[in-house]
Backbone as numpy.savetxt, mean C-alpha at the origin, in Angstrom:
# Nx Ny Nz CAx CAy CAz Cx Cy Cz
-10.18 -20.36 -14.86 -11.10 -19.92 -14.47 -10.82 -18.48 -15.07
-11.20 -19.38 -16.85 -11.41 -18.17 -17.72 -10.32 -17.50 -18.04
-9.39 -16.59 -17.57 -7.31 -16.01 -17.70 -7.08 -16.68 -18.43
-7.10 -17.74 -19.25 -6.17 -18.67 -20.18 -6.20 -17.55 -21.00
-4.73 -17.17 -21.42 -4.82 -15.83 -22.41 -4.71 -14.73 -22.58
-5.13 -14.72 -21.21 -5.39 -12.74 -21.23 -3.62 -12.60 -20.64
-2.86 -12.74 -19.64 -1.63 -12.58 -19.71 -1.98 -11.56 -17.83
-2.79 -12.15 -17.64 -3.53 -11.96 -16.06 -2.60 -13.71 -14.87
-2.73 -13.56 -13.59 -1.78 -15.11 -13.58 -2.35 -14.15 -11.79
-1.87 -15.19 -11.19 -2.36 -15.12 -9.40 -1.10 -13.83 -9.14
-0.30 -13.83 -9.45 0.84 -12.56 -9.29 0.13 -11.68 -8.98
-0.75 -12.02 -10.33 -1.10 -9.98 -10.95 -2.20 -9.61 -9.71
-2.96 -10.75 -9.94 -4.34 -10.27 -8.78 -3.86 -10.45 -7.33
-3.03 -11.07 -6.55 -2.62 -10.83 -5.67 -2.11 -9.33 -5.78
-0.95 -8.76 -5.99 -0.76 -7.19 -6.61 -1.79 -6.83 -6.52
-2.94 -6.54 -7.09 -3.87 -5.90 -7.62 -4.84 -5.79 -5.95
-4.87 -6.83 -5.19 -5.99 -7.06 -3.95 -4.64 -5.88 -3.01
-3.70 -6.44 -3.10 -2.89 -5.66 -1.98 -2.66 -3.79 -2.34
-3.12 -3.24 -4.30 -3.36 -2.43 -3.89 -4.49 -1.78 -3.57
-5.75 -2.14 -4.12 -7.07 -1.50 -3.57 -6.95 -1.53 -2.38
-6.70 -3.43 -1.71 -6.84 -2.35 0.11 -5.64 -1.70 0.59
-4.78 -1.24 0.25 -4.37 0.17 0.36 -4.74 1.01 0.36
-5.70 1.46 -1.24 -5.98 2.70 -1.62 -7.25 3.23 -0.78
-7.91 2.12 0.31 -8.98 2.13 1.16 -8.33 3.07 2.48
-7.30 2.79 2.34 -6.85 3.26 4.29 -7.59 3.34 5.21
-8.28 1.70 4.96 -8.34 1.44 6.24 -8.41 0.03 7.06
-6.87 -0.34 6.46 -5.79 -0.84 7.43 -4.44 0.03 7.01
-4.06 -0.52 8.30 -2.17 -0.31 8.15 -1.64 -1.88 7.26
-0.17 -0.78 7.27 0.84 -2.46 6.48 0.91 -3.13 6.79
1.08 -1.90 8.00 1.53 -4.17 8.78 0.33 -5.02 9.19
-0.90 -4.33 9.06 -1.88 -5.36 9.19 -2.59 -6.42 7.95
-1.92 -5.37 6.51 -2.05 -5.77 5.46 -1.23 -7.38 5.22
-0.20 -6.59 5.65 1.03 -7.85 5.26 0.79 -8.90 6.13
0.42 -9.31 7.25 -0.38 -10.91 8.27 -0.99 -11.30 7.00
-2.04 -9.71 6.33 -3.00 -10.69 6.16 -2.79 -11.11 4.54
-2.50 -10.99 3.42 -1.58 -11.15 2.89 -0.35 -12.74 2.24
-0.01 -12.57 4.12 1.57 -13.07 3.34 2.30 -12.63 3.28
3.14 -11.05 3.11 3.55 -10.43 3.08 4.36 -10.17 3.89
6.23 -9.91 3.02 6.34 -8.82 5.36 6.55 -7.48 4.83
6.19 -7.33 5.93 6.38 -5.54 6.34 7.49 -4.66 5.54
8.39 -5.56 5.10 9.64 -4.95 4.51 8.97 -4.56 3.13
8.37 -5.72 2.41 8.17 -5.51 1.36 6.45 -4.18 1.12
5.82 -4.50 2.17 4.50 -3.70 2.23 5.07 -2.44 1.91
6.33 -2.15 2.45 6.51 -0.10 2.89 7.32 -0.04 1.79
7.90 -1.16 0.93 8.26 -0.61 0.06 7.32 -0.33 -1.51
7.09 -1.74 -1.92 6.37 -1.80 -2.79 5.49 -1.23 -2.74
4.16 -1.03 -1.61 2.41 -0.79 -1.12 2.82 0.67 -0.70
3.22 0.54 0.41 2.83 1.96 0.99 2.12 3.20 0.17
3.21 2.87 -0.64 2.63 5.16 -1.38 1.19 4.93 -1.70
0.54 3.68 -1.86 -0.90 3.42 -2.46 -1.68 3.85 -1.29
-1.41 4.45 -0.09 -2.00 4.48 1.26 -2.23 5.57 1.39
-3.61 6.50 1.40 -3.34 7.42 1.62 -3.38 8.53 2.14
-2.78 8.01 3.23 -1.90 9.00 3.94 -0.28 8.82 4.25
0.22 8.47 3.50 1.07 8.06 2.76 2.39 8.95 2.91
3.54 9.39 3.60 4.05 10.84 4.05 2.94 12.36 4.40
2.01 11.60 4.51 1.03 12.34 5.15 1.81 13.57 6.79
2.58 13.33 7.75 3.50 13.38 8.44 5.14 14.60 8.24
5.03 13.13 6.68 6.95 14.37 6.00 6.40 15.97 5.84
5.32 15.83 4.74 4.25 16.81 4.15 3.78 17.89 5.68
3.53 17.72 6.42 2.95 18.35 7.74 4.07 19.13 7.37
5.06 18.26 8.66 6.61 19.10 8.85 6.92 19.81 7.57
6.99 19.67 6.26 7.31 20.63 5.73 6.39 21.64 5.24
5.10 21.18 5.60 4.05 22.41 5.14 4.49 23.76 6.34
4.97 23.17 7.62 5.15 24.02 8.64 5.57 24.65 8.27
7.39 25.21 7.61 7.36 26.09 7.44 8.90 26.66 8.46
8.95 25.56 9.37 9.96 25.59 10.29 9.30 26.11 11.84
7.76 26.17 11.79 6.88 26.89 12.28 5.85 25.30 13.14
6.44 25.37 14.53 6.14 24.61 15.68 5.31 24.07 15.71
4.71 22.28 15.46 3.15 22.05 14.59 2.27 21.52 16.07
């Protein structure tokens, strides 16, 4: 595929595709796990932080400073 000697492997391409898909924010980790054949646990552990909404609710709770949301 023209990648010989580049250090790019199928794993690298898959990892990049999953990362880019998460960064779009257009699908949740559960859907992407099924699409890419990755366990939901792996999606959460390895890729979740790439999603634009990652820990959004936790940040809102901390930012509220004890006020009701």
